[in-house]
All heavy atoms as a GROMACS GRO file, in nm:
protein
  506
    1MET      N    1  -4.178  -2.578  -3.264
    1MET     CA    2  -4.279  -2.485  -3.250
    1MET      C    3  -4.383  -2.521  -3.161
    1MET      O    4  -4.419  -2.632  -3.148
    1MET     CB    5  -4.340  -2.466  -3.401
    1MET     CG    6  -4.453  -2.363  -3.403
    1MET     SD    7  -4.505  -2.323  -3.569
    1MET     CE    8  -4.467  -2.444  -3.687
    2HIS      N    9  -4.417  -2.421  -3.068
    2HIS     CA   10  -4.534  -2.457  -2.970
    2HIS      C   11  -4.634  -2.353  -2.972
    2HIS      O   12  -4.605  -2.233  -3.006
    2HIS     CB   13  -4.466  -2.469  -2.833
    2HIS     CG   14  -4.412  -2.337  -2.784
    2HIS    ND1   15  -4.292  -2.288  -2.816
    2HIS    CD2   16  -4.456  -2.257  -2.683
    2HIS    CE1   17  -4.265  -2.176  -2.756
    2HIS    NE2   18  -4.363  -2.152  -2.675
    3PRO      N   19  -4.749  -2.373  -2.947
    3PRO     CA   20  -4.872  -2.290  -2.951
    3PRO      C   21  -4.854  -2.182  -2.833
    3PRO      O   22  -4.801  -2.222  -2.732
    3PRO     CB   23  -4.995  -2.373  -2.945
    3PRO     CG   24  -4.949  -2.500  -2.889
    3PRO     CD   25  -4.808  -2.518  -2.923
    4GLU      N   26  -4.898  -2.060  -2.861
    4GLU     CA   27  -4.900  -1.955  -2.760
    4GLU      C   28  -5.026  -1.884  -2.777
    4GLU      O   29  -5.061  -1.848  -2.881
    4GLU     CB   30  -4.770  -1.873  -2.776
    4GLU     CG   31  -4.770  -1.775  -2.659
    4GLU     CD   32  -4.624  -1.707  -2.660
    4GLU    OE1   33  -4.531  -1.763  -2.717
    4GLU    OE2   34  -4.619  -1.594  -2.608
    5VAL      N   35  -5.095  -1.846  -2.675
    5VAL     CA   36  -5.206  -1.765  -2.670
    5VAL      C   37  -5.177  -1.622  -2.622
    5VAL      O   38  -5.109  -1.611  -2.520
    5VAL     CB   39  -5.327  -1.837  -2.585
    5VAL    CG1   40  -5.446  -1.744  -2.588
    5VAL    CG2   41  -5.355  -1.970  -2.650
    6TYR      N   42  -5.225  -1.516  -2.683
    6TYR     CA   43  -5.200  -1.389  -2.639
    6TYR      C   44  -5.270  -1.372  -2.500
    6TYR      O   45  -5.379  -1.415  -2.493
    6TYR     CB   46  -5.254  -1.286  -2.744
    6TYR     CG   47  -5.205  -1.145  -2.704
    6TYR    CD1   48  -5.074  -1.106  -2.733
    6TYR    CD2   49  -5.289  -1.056  -2.645
    6TYR    CE1   50  -5.030  -0.978  -2.702
    6TYR    CE2   51  -5.248  -0.931  -2.611
    6TYR     CZ   52  -5.120  -0.884  -2.640
    6TYR     OH   53  -5.071  -0.762  -2.602
    7PRO      N   54  -5.197  -1.319  -2.402
    7PRO     CA   55  -5.235  -1.322  -2.270
    7PRO      C   56  -5.366  -1.237  -2.219
    7PRO      O   57  -5.408  -1.248  -2.115
    7PRO     CB   58  -5.111  -1.287  -2.185
    7PRO     CG   59  -5.031  -1.200  -2.280
    7PRO     CD   60  -5.064  -1.256  -2.417
    8GLU      N   61  -5.405  -1.152  -2.314
    8GLU     CA   62  -5.517  -1.061  -2.274
    8GLU      C   63  -5.599  -1.016  -2.393
    8GLU      O   64  -5.548  -1.028  -2.514
    8GLU     CB   65  -5.464  -0.938  -2.205
    8GLU     CG   66  -5.362  -0.856  -2.290
    8GLU     CD   67  -5.296  -0.737  -2.227
    8GLU    OE1   68  -5.218  -0.765  -2.130
    8GLU    OE2   69  -5.329  -0.625  -2.267
    9ALA      N   70  -5.711  -0.956  -2.373
    9ALA     CA   71  -5.795  -0.897  -2.479
    9ALA      C   72  -5.729  -0.772  -2.524
    9ALA      O   73  -5.706  -0.682  -2.445
    9ALA     CB   74  -5.937  -0.876  -2.426
   10ALA      N   75  -5.690  -0.764  -2.657
   10ALA     CA   76  -5.626  -0.641  -2.707
   10ALA      C   77  -5.662  -0.626  -2.858
   10ALA      O   78  -5.706  -0.729  -2.922
   10ALA     CB   79  -5.478  -0.651  -2.692
   11LYS      N   80  -5.626  -0.524  -2.906
   11LYS     CA   81  -5.651  -0.492  -3.050
   11LYS      C   82  -5.560  -0.577  -3.134
   11LYS      O   83  -5.448  -0.620  -3.093
   11LYS     CB   84  -5.626  -0.344  -3.084
   11LYS     CG   85  -5.738  -0.250  -3.024
   11LYS     CD   86  -5.717  -0.104  -3.070
   11LYS     CE   87  -5.816  -0.033  -2.997
   11LYS     NZ   88  -5.904   0.037  -3.084
   12LEU      N   89  -5.609  -0.617  -3.256
   12LEU     CA   90  -5.525  -0.705  -3.339
   12LEU      C   91  -5.377  -0.646  -3.359
   12LEU      O   92  -5.285  -0.726  -3.359
   12LEU     CB   93  -5.590  -0.728  -3.473
   12LEU     CG   94  -5.698  -0.841  -3.472
   12LEU    CD1   95  -5.762  -0.842  -3.611
   12LEU    CD2   96  -5.647  -0.966  -3.440
   13LYS      N   97  -5.370  -0.528  -3.384
   13LYS     CA   98  -5.239  -0.464  -3.411
   13LYS      C   99  -5.146  -0.499  -3.302
   13LYS      O  100  -5.025  -0.532  -3.326
   13LYS     CB  101  -5.251  -0.310  -3.426
   13LYS     CG  102  -5.120  -0.236  -3.429
   13LYS     CD  103  -5.066  -0.232  -3.573
   13LYS     CE  104  -4.943  -0.137  -3.568
   13LYS     NZ  105  -4.817  -0.186  -3.578
   14LYS      N  106  -5.180  -0.475  -3.179
   14LYS     CA  107  -5.098  -0.512  -3.063
   14LYS      C  108  -5.068  -0.650  -3.056
   14LYS      O  109  -4.940  -0.687  -3.039
   14LYS     CB  110  -5.173  -0.476  -2.930
   14LYS     CG  111  -5.086  -0.493  -2.807
   14LYS     CD  112  -5.155  -0.432  -2.688
   14LYS     CE  113  -5.072  -0.438  -2.564
   14LYS     NZ  114  -5.141  -0.389  -2.440
   15GLN      N  115  -5.157  -0.743  -3.095
   15GLN     CA  116  -5.125  -0.887  -3.094
   15GLN      C  117  -5.030  -0.927  -3.210
   15GLN      O  118  -4.942  -1.006  -3.189
   15GLN     CB  119  -5.257  -0.966  -3.112
   15GLN     CG  120  -5.349  -0.954  -2.987
   15GLN     CD  121  -5.474  -1.026  -3.001
   15GLN    OE1  122  -5.486  -1.138  -3.044
   15GLN    NE2  123  -5.583  -0.957  -2.980
   16PHE      N  124  -5.042  -0.868  -3.332
   16PHE     CA  125  -4.945  -0.880  -3.441
   16PHE      C  126  -4.809  -0.836  -3.399
   16PHE      O  127  -4.717  -0.908  -3.431
   16PHE     CB  128  -4.990  -0.802  -3.564
   16PHE     CG  129  -5.102  -0.870  -3.647
   16PHE    CD1  130  -5.237  -0.836  -3.635
   16PHE    CD2  131  -5.059  -0.968  -3.742
   16PHE    CE1  132  -5.325  -0.897  -3.708
   16PHE    CE2  133  -5.150  -1.031  -3.823
   16PHE     CZ  134  -5.292  -0.998  -3.806
   17ASP      N  135  -4.800  -0.721  -3.342
   17ASP     CA  136  -4.676  -0.665  -3.301
   17ASP      C  137  -4.598  -0.765  -3.195
   17ASP      O  138  -4.482  -0.788  -3.208
   17ASP     CB  139  -4.683  -0.530  -3.231
   17ASP     CG  140  -4.716  -0.412  -3.333
   17ASP    OD1  141  -4.702  -0.447  -3.459
   17ASP    OD2  142  -4.760  -0.321  -3.285
   18TYR      N  143  -4.683  -0.819  -3.102
   18TYR     CA  144  -4.628  -0.919  -3.004
   18TYR      C  145  -4.582  -1.032  -3.068
   18TYR      O  146  -4.461  -1.082  -3.046
   18TYR     CB  147  -4.754  -0.944  -2.914
   18TYR     CG  148  -4.713  -1.066  -2.814
   18TYR    CD1  149  -4.657  -1.032  -2.692
   18TYR    CD2  150  -4.752  -1.199  -2.843
   18TYR    CE1  151  -4.635  -1.132  -2.600
   18TYR    CE2  152  -4.726  -1.302  -2.751
   18TYR     CZ  153  -4.679  -1.271  -2.629
   18TYR     OH  154  -4.648  -1.364  -2.537
   19ALA      N  155  -4.652  -1.085  -3.166
   19ALA     CA  156  -4.606  -1.206  -3.247
   19ALA      C  157  -4.466  -1.180  -3.316
   19ALA      O  158  -4.377  -1.260  -3.329
   19ALA     CB  159  -4.708  -1.248  -3.335
   20GLN      N  160  -4.470  -1.064  -3.382
   20GLN     CA  161  -4.341  -1.023  -3.448
   20GLN      C  162  -4.233  -1.007  -3.369
   20GLN      O  163  -4.113  -1.053  -3.394
   20GLN     CB  164  -4.372  -0.900  -3.539
   20GLN     CG  165  -4.467  -0.930  -3.655
   20GLN     CD  166  -4.489  -0.808  -3.735
   20GLN    OE1  167  -4.498  -0.693  -3.696
   20GLN    NE2  168  -4.510  -0.822  -3.868
   21LYS      N  169  -4.242  -0.952  -3.256
   21LYS     CA  170  -4.131  -0.935  -3.154
   21LYS      C  171  -4.085  -1.079  -3.114
   21LYS      O  172  -3.958  -1.084  -3.084
   21LYS     CB  173  -4.174  -0.844  -3.036
   21LYS     CG  174  -4.193  -0.709  -3.061
   21LYS     CD  175  -4.224  -0.632  -2.930
   21LYS     CE  176  -4.269  -0.488  -2.967
   21LYS     NZ  177  -4.312  -0.413  -2.857
   22LYS      N  178  -4.176  -1.159  -3.093
   22LYS     CA  179  -4.131  -1.297  -3.045
   22LYS      C  180  -4.092  -1.389  -3.160
   22LYS      O  181  -4.066  -1.516  -3.140
   22LYS     CB  182  -4.247  -1.362  -2.965
   22LYS     CG  183  -4.269  -1.287  -2.834
   22LYS     CD  184  -4.340  -1.360  -2.743
   22LYS     CE  185  -4.265  -1.458  -2.674
   22LYS     NZ  186  -4.322  -1.538  -2.570
   23ALA      N  187  -4.091  -1.339  -3.282
   23ALA     CA  188  -4.057  -1.410  -3.405
   23ALA      C  189  -4.151  -1.537  -3.421
   23ALA      O  190  -4.105  -1.646  -3.461
   23ALA     CB  191  -3.913  -1.454  -3.413
   24ILE      N  192  -4.282  -1.518  -3.393
   24ILE     CA  193  -4.370  -1.625  -3.408
   24ILE      C  194  -4.417  -1.622  -3.559
   24ILE      O  195  -4.464  -1.514  -3.613
   24ILE     CB  196  -4.502  -1.593  -3.321
   24ILE    CG1  197  -4.458  -1.608  -3.175
   24ILE    CG2  198  -4.606  -1.700  -3.354
   24ILE    CD1  199  -4.562  -1.563  -3.075
   25PRO      N  200  -4.401  -1.729  -3.637
   25PRO     CA  201  -4.416  -1.722  -3.776
   25PRO      C  202  -4.557  -1.725  -3.829
   25PRO      O  203  -4.590  -1.680  -3.938
   25PRO     CB  204  -4.338  -1.850  -3.824
   25PRO     CG  205  -4.339  -1.948  -3.708
   25PRO     CD  206  -4.334  -1.856  -3.584
   26PHE      N  207  -4.646  -1.794  -3.755
   26PHE     CA  208  -4.784  -1.800  -3.787
   26PHE      C  209  -4.876  -1.769  -3.681
   26PHE      O  210  -4.854  -1.790  -3.558
   26PHE     CB  211  -4.826  -1.949  -3.831
   26PHE     CG  212  -4.738  -1.999  -3.947
   26PHE    CD1  213  -4.624  -2.059  -3.936
   26PHE    CD2  214  -4.793  -1.982  -4.074
   26PHE    CE1  215  -4.548  -2.113  -4.039
   26PHE    CE2  216  -4.726  -2.030  -4.193
   26PHE     CZ  217  -4.599  -2.089  -4.172
   27ILE      N  218  -4.992  -1.703  -3.713
   27ILE     CA  219  -5.094  -1.674  -3.613
   27ILE      C  220  -5.220  -1.734  -3.663
   27ILE      O  221  -5.249  -1.737  -3.777
   27ILE     CB  222  -5.101  -1.528  -3.586
   27ILE    CG1  223  -5.142  -1.447  -3.711
   27ILE    CG2  224  -4.980  -1.469  -3.527
   27ILE    CD1  225  -5.186  -1.301  -3.686
   28SER      N  226  -5.310  -1.757  -3.569
   28SER     CA  227  -5.452  -1.796  -3.594
   28SER      C  228  -5.539  -1.685  -3.559
   28SER      O  229  -5.536  -1.632  -3.436
   28SER     CB  230  -5.477  -1.927  -3.514
   28SER     OG  231  -5.620  -1.958  -3.535
   29ILE      N  232  -5.633  -1.654  -3.644
   29ILE     CA  233  -5.719  -1.529  -3.626
   29ILE      C  234  -5.871  -1.600  -3.618
   29ILE      O  235  -5.913  -1.652  -3.710
   29ILE     CB  236  -5.719  -1.433  -3.736
   29ILE    CG1  237  -5.569  -1.379  -3.752
   29ILE    CG2  238  -5.812  -1.320  -3.706
   29ILE    CD1  239  -5.550  -1.309  -3.882
   30ASN      N  240  -5.924  -1.581  -3.493
   30ASN     CA  241  -6.043  -1.657  -3.475
   30ASN      C  242  -6.148  -1.562  -3.407
   30ASN      O  243  -6.152  -1.544  -3.286
   30ASN     CB  244  -6.031  -1.769  -3.386
   30ASN     CG  245  -5.927  -1.869  -3.442
   30ASN    OD1  246  -5.949  -1.920  -3.556
   30ASN    ND2  247  -5.820  -1.899  -3.375
   31GLY      N  248  -6.232  -1.505  -3.487
   31GLY     CA  249  -6.334  -1.423  -3.435
   31GLY      C  250  -6.461  -1.490  -3.429
   31GLY      O  251  -6.475  -1.615  -3.449
   32SER      N  252  -6.576  -1.423  -3.390
   32SER     CA  253  -6.702  -1.494  -3.374
   32SER      C  254  -6.761  -1.563  -3.510
   32SER      O  255  -6.808  -1.665  -3.496
   32SER     CB  256  -6.814  -1.395  -3.327
   32SER     OG  257  -6.823  -1.286  -3.408
   33THR      N  258  -6.722  -1.499  -3.622
   33THR     CA  259  -6.764  -1.562  -3.740
   33THR      C  260  -6.707  -1.700  -3.765
   33THR      O  261  -6.764  -1.799  -3.804
   33THR     CB  262  -6.732  -1.472  -3.861
   33THR    OG1  263  -6.789  -1.341  -3.833
   33THR    CG2  264  -6.777  -1.518  -3.993
   34GLU      N  265  -6.572  -1.707  -3.736
   34GLU     CA  266  -6.502  -1.841  -3.752
   34GLU      C  267  -6.541  -1.939  -3.652
   34GLU      O  268  -6.566  -2.052  -3.681
   34GLU     CB  269  -6.348  -1.812  -3.737
   34GLU     CG  270  -6.279  -1.734  -3.852
   34GLU     CD  271  -6.309  -1.584  -3.831
   34GLU    OE1  272  -6.341  -1.533  -3.732
   34GLU    OE2  273  -6.275  -1.511  -3.930
   35ILE      N  274  -6.564  -1.894  -3.526
   35ILE     CA  275  -6.605  -1.978  -3.423
   35ILE      C  276  -6.743  -2.047  -3.470
   35ILE      O  277  -6.767  -2.165  -3.455
   35ILE     CB  278  -6.616  -1.913  -3.285
   35ILE    CG1  279  -6.474  -1.882  -3.239
   35ILE    CG2  280  -6.683  -1.998  -3.188
   35ILE    CD1  281  -6.461  -1.784  -3.118
   36GLU      N  282  -6.840  -1.956  -3.506
   36GLU     CA  283  -6.969  -1.998  -3.543
   36GLU      C  284  -6.967  -2.096  -3.663
   36GLU      O  285  -7.050  -2.193  -3.681
   36GLU     CB  286  -7.065  -1.882  -3.560
   36GLU     CG  287  -7.100  -1.796  -3.437
   36GLU     CD  288  -7.169  -1.672  -3.467
   36GLU    OE1  289  -7.215  -1.656  -3.591
   36GLU    OE2  290  -7.186  -1.598  -3.383
   37GLY      N  291  -6.871  -2.076  -3.758
   37GLY     CA  292  -6.869  -2.145  -3.880
   37GLY      C  293  -6.787  -2.275  -3.870
   37GLY      O  294  -6.759  -2.341  -3.966
   38GLY      N  295  -6.719  -2.288  -3.752
   38GLY     CA  296  -6.628  -2.400  -3.744
   38GLY      C  297  -6.507  -2.390  -3.826
   38GLY      O  298  -6.452  -2.490  -3.885
   39ALA      N  299  -6.449  -2.274  -3.840
   39ALA     CA  300  -6.337  -2.250  -3.923
   39ALA      C  301  -6.219  -2.184  -3.841
   39ALA      O  302  -6.253  -2.147  -3.733
   39ALA     CB  303  -6.373  -2.155  -4.048
   40VAL      N  304  -6.109  -2.175  -3.919
   40VAL     CA  305  -5.998  -2.112  -3.850
   40VAL      C  306  -5.919  -2.040  -3.963
   40VAL      O  307  -5.904  -2.093  -4.073
   40VAL     CB  308  -5.905  -2.206  -3.770
   40VAL    CG1  309  -5.848  -2.314  -3.858
   40VAL    CG2  310  -5.803  -2.130  -3.693
   41ASN      N  311  -5.866  -1.920  -3.952
   41ASN     CA  312  -5.789  -1.846  -4.034
   41ASN      C  313  -5.640  -1.859  -3.986
   41ASN      O  314  -5.619  -1.815  -3.861
   41ASN     CB  315  -5.827  -1.693  -4.042
   41ASN     CG  316  -5.945  -1.678  -4.126
   41ASN    OD1  317  -5.969  -1.736  -4.224
   41ASN    ND2  318  -6.047  -1.598  -4.071
   42VAL      N  319  -5.555  -1.886  -4.074
   42VAL     CA  320  -5.410  -1.899  -4.034
   42VAL      C  321  -5.330  -1.809  -4.119
   42VAL      O  322  -5.349  -1.810  -4.255
   42VAL     CB  323  -5.354  -2.042  -4.045
   42VAL    CG1  324  -5.206  -2.047  -4.015
   42VAL    CG2  325  -5.438  -2.144  -3.956
   43LYS      N  326  -5.240  -1.730  -4.062
   43LYS     CA  327  -5.167  -1.619  -4.135
   43LYS      C  328  -5.025  -1.643  -4.121
   43LYS      O  329  -4.973  -1.656  -4.011
   43LYS     CB  330  -5.202  -1.472  -4.106
   43LYS     CG  331  -5.128  -1.376  -4.175
   43LYS     CD  332  -5.188  -1.243  -4.154
   43LYS     CE  333  -5.118  -1.145  -4.245
   43LYS     NZ  334  -5.198  -1.014  -4.246
   44ASN      N  335  -4.955  -1.650  -4.227
   44ASN     CA  336  -4.800  -1.648  -4.231
   44ASN      C  337  -4.740  -1.513  -4.217
   44ASN      O  338  -4.777  -1.422  -4.308
   44ASN     CB  339  -4.758  -1.716  -4.355
   44ASN     CG  340  -4.607  -1.726  -4.369
   44ASN    OD1  341  -4.530  -1.646  -4.330
   44ASN    ND2  342  -4.560  -1.839  -4.437
   45LEU      N  343  -4.688  -1.472  -4.101
   45LEU     CA  344  -4.648  -1.345  -4.090
   45LEU      C  345  -4.531  -1.298  -4.176
   45LEU      O  346  -4.509  -1.174  -4.189
   45LEU     CB  347  -4.619  -1.317  -3.929
   45LEU     CG  348  -4.736  -1.325  -3.828
   45LEU    CD1  349  -4.697  -1.302  -3.697
   45LEU    CD2  350  -4.842  -1.214  -3.885
   46GLU      N  351  -4.455  -1.386  -4.208
   46GLU     CA  352  -4.339  -1.363  -4.305
   46GLU      C  353  -4.389  -1.321  -4.444
   46GLU      O  354  -4.339  -1.222  -4.496
   46GLU     CB  355  -4.252  -1.481  -4.315
   46GLU     CG  356  -4.123  -1.446  -4.392
   46GLU     CD  357  -4.020  -1.565  -4.393
   46GLU    OE1  358  -4.006  -1.623  -4.284
   46GLU    OE2  359  -3.967  -1.590  -4.492
   47THR      N  360  -4.483  -1.401  -4.499
   47THR     CA  361  -4.520  -1.372  -4.641
   47THR      C  362  -4.657  -1.290  -4.650
   47THR      O  363  -4.685  -1.231  -4.755
   47THR     CB  364  -4.544  -1.509  -4.713
   47THR    OG1  365  -4.663  -1.572  -4.657
   47THR    CG2  366  -4.421  -1.590  -4.710
   48GLY      N  367  -4.726  -1.294  -4.539
   48GLY     CA  368  -4.860  -1.207  -4.535
   48GLY      C  369  -4.968  -1.299  -4.601
   48GLY      O  370  -5.084  -1.265  -4.591
   49GLU      N  371  -4.939  -1.428  -4.642
   49GLU     CA  372  -5.050  -1.514  -4.689
   49GLU      C  373  -5.138  -1.566  -4.576
   49GLU      O  374  -5.084  -1.597  -4.474
   49GLU     CB  375  -4.980  -1.639  -4.762
   49GLU     CG  376  -5.083  -1.726  -4.829
   49GLU     CD  377  -5.021  -1.845  -4.900
   49GLU    OE1  378  -4.899  -1.871  -4.878
   49GLU    OE2  379  -5.094  -1.921  -4.958
   50GLN      N  380  -5.262  -1.559  -4.605
   50GLN     CA  381  -5.366  -1.606  -4.508
   50GLN      C  382  -5.464  -1.700  -4.578
   50GLN      O  383  -5.507  -1.669  -4.690
   50GLN     CB  384  -5.434  -1.482  -4.455
   50GLN     CG  385  -5.543  -1.520  -4.349
   50GLN     CD  386  -5.599  -1.385  -4.281
   50GLN    OE1  387  -5.530  -1.295  -4.254
   50GLN    NE2  388  -5.729  -1.390  -4.262
   51LYS      N  389  -5.494  -1.817  -4.501
   51LYS     CA  390  -5.599  -1.900  -4.558
   51LYS      C  391  -5.685  -1.941  -4.452
   51LYS      O  392  -5.662  -1.943  -4.328
   51LYS     CB  393  -5.520  -2.033  -4.600
   51LYS     CG  394  -5.440  -2.026  -4.735
   51LYS     CD  395  -5.401  -2.148  -4.777
   51LYS     CE  396  -5.317  -2.134  -4.921
   51LYS     NZ  397  -5.292  -2.272  -4.976
   52ALA      N  398  -5.808  -1.973  -4.497
   52ALA     CA  399  -5.918  -2.021  -4.404
   52ALA      C  400  -5.925  -2.169  -4.427
   52ALA      O  401  -5.924  -2.227  -4.526
   52ALA     CB  402  -6.052  -1.947  -4.440
   53PHE      N  403  -5.948  -2.241  -4.304
   53PHE     CA  404  -5.960  -2.386  -4.308
   53PHE      C  405  -6.073  -2.423  -4.213
   53PHE      O  406  -6.106  -2.352  -4.120
   53PHE     CB  407  -5.832  -2.449  -4.239
   53PHE     CG  408  -5.709  -2.423  -4.321
   53PHE    CD1  409  -5.623  -2.320  -4.285
   53PHE    CD2  410  -5.671  -2.506  -4.420
   53PHE    CE1  411  -5.504  -2.296  -4.360
   53PHE    CE2  412  -5.559  -2.481  -4.481
   53PHE     CZ  413  -5.466  -2.371  -4.457
   54GLU      N  414  -6.134  -2.538  -4.255
   54GLU     CA  415  -6.232  -2.601  -4.153
   54GLU      C  416  -6.154  -2.657  -4.040
   54GLU      O  417  -6.042  -2.689  -4.064
   54GLU     CB  418  -6.300  -2.720  -4.231
   54GLU     CG  419  -6.390  -2.679  -4.351
   54GLU     CD  420  -6.514  -2.610  -4.300
   54GLU    OE1  421  -6.580  -2.640  -4.200
   54GLU    OE2  422  -6.558  -2.516  -4.368
   55LEU      N  423  -6.212  -2.648  -3.928
   55LEU     CA  424  -6.135  -2.694  -3.807
   55LEU      C  425  -6.092  -2.841  -3.815
   55LEU      O  426  -5.990  -2.882  -3.764
   55LEU     CB  427  -6.222  -2.685  -3.683
   55LEU     CG  428  -6.232  -2.542  -3.621
   55LEU    CD1  429  -6.331  -2.536  -3.503
   55LEU    CD2  430  -6.093  -2.487  -3.580
   56SER      N  431  -6.169  -2.915  -3.896
   56SER     CA  432  -6.138  -3.058  -3.914
   56SER      C  433  -6.022  -3.082  -4.011
   56SER      O  434  -5.975  -3.199  -4.016
   56SER     CB  435  -6.258  -3.145  -3.947
   56SER     OG  436  -6.319  -3.093  -4.062
   57ASP      N  437  -5.984  -2.984  -4.087
   57ASP     CA  438  -5.878  -3.005  -4.190
   57ASP      C  439  -5.738  -2.986  -4.133
   57ASP      O  440  -5.670  -2.908  -4.178
   57ASP     CB  441  -5.912  -2.894  -4.306
   57ASP     CG  442  -5.817  -2.916  -4.418
   57ASP    OD1  443  -5.744  -3.022  -4.426
   57ASP    OD2  444  -5.814  -2.835  -4.508
   58ILE      N  445  -5.705  -3.073  -4.042
   58ILE     CA  446  -5.577  -3.079  -3.982
   58ILE      C  447  -5.460  -3.086  -4.073
   58ILE      O  448  -5.369  -3.018  -4.074
   58ILE     CB  449  -5.568  -3.183  -3.870
   58ILE    CG1  450  -5.676  -3.168  -3.761
   58ILE    CG2  451  -5.424  -3.187  -3.813
   58ILE    CD1  452  -5.664  -3.034  -3.697
   59SER      N  453  -5.484  -3.177  -4.180
   59SER     CA  454  -5.370  -3.197  -4.274
   59SER      C  455  -5.351  -3.076  -4.362
   59SER      O  456  -5.238  -3.036  -4.393
   59SER     CB  457  -5.399  -3.315  -4.360
   59SER     OG  458  -5.517  -3.297  -4.442
   60GLY      N  459  -5.459  -2.998  -4.398
   60GLY     CA  460  -5.448  -2.877  -4.468
   60GLY      C  461  -5.377  -2.764  -4.385
   60GLY      O  462  -5.294  -2.690  -4.445
   61ILE      N  463  -5.403  -2.756  -4.269
   61ILE     CA  464  -5.349  -2.653  -4.173
   61ILE      C  465  -5.188  -2.691  -4.156
   61ILE      O  466  -5.107  -2.609  -4.175
   61ILE     CB  467  -5.418  -2.651  -4.036
   61ILE    CG1  468  -5.552  -2.603  -4.057
   61ILE    CG2  469  -5.335  -2.563  -3.930
   61ILE    CD1  470  -5.647  -2.614  -3.925
   62LEU      N  471  -5.167  -2.814  -4.131
   62LEU     CA  472  -5.019  -2.853  -4.112
   62LEU      C  473  -4.950  -2.842  -4.255
   62LEU      O  474  -4.829  -2.793  -4.244
   62LEU     CB  475  -5.016  -2.998  -4.073
   62LEU     CG  476  -5.062  -3.029  -3.921
   62LEU    CD1  477  -5.067  -3.178  -3.897
   62LEU    CD2  478  -4.979  -2.948  -3.832
   63GLY      N  479  -5.013  -2.863  -4.359
   63GLY     CA  480  -4.950  -2.840  -4.493
   63GLY      C  481  -4.913  -2.696  -4.505
   63GLY      O  482  -4.814  -2.656  -4.559
   64PHE      N  483  -5.004  -2.610  -4.461
   64PHE     CA  484  -4.977  -2.470  -4.476
   64PHE      C  485  -4.869  -2.412  -4.394
   64PHE      O  486  -4.788  -2.320  -4.432
   64PHE     CB  487  -5.114  -2.388  -4.440
   64PHE     CG  488  -5.105  -2.240  -4.461
   64PHE    CD1  489  -5.099  -2.182  -4.585
   64PHE    CD2  490  -5.112  -2.159  -4.354
   64PHE    CE1  491  -5.089  -2.040  -4.606
   64PHE    CE2  492  -5.102  -2.020  -4.368
   64PHE     CZ  493  -5.090  -1.961  -4.490
   65ILE      N  494  -4.858  -2.462  -4.269
   65ILE     CA  495  -4.749  -2.415  -4.175
   65ILE      C  496  -4.622  -2.492  -4.195
   65ILE      O  497  -4.524  -2.445  -4.127
   65ILE     CB  498  -4.794  -2.415  -4.031
   65ILE    CG1  499  -4.830  -2.544  -3.980
   65ILE    CG2  500  -4.926  -2.330  -4.020
   65ILE    CD1  501  -4.854  -2.548  -3.832
   66ALA      N  502  -4.618  -2.592  -4.271
   66ALA     CA  503  -4.498  -2.672  -4.281
   66ALA      C  504  -4.395  -2.605  -4.366
   66ALA      O  505  -4.430  -2.530  -4.458
   66ALA     CB  506  -4.520  -2.811  -4.332
   0.00000   0.00000   0.00000
């Protein structure tokens, strides 16, 4: 698995469709609220489960995507 950044500013629906077409299993949703709060939201596109993590919680993020 390798990280990929959506190549342009676009609506979330278009970005979700892109991820699904490329069979990307997890996405990170980071708006201004998350950036200001030092957090990251990670969503499992297969199950729909989404969790918020502190940026420093690497083990929590890895546990979620493993």
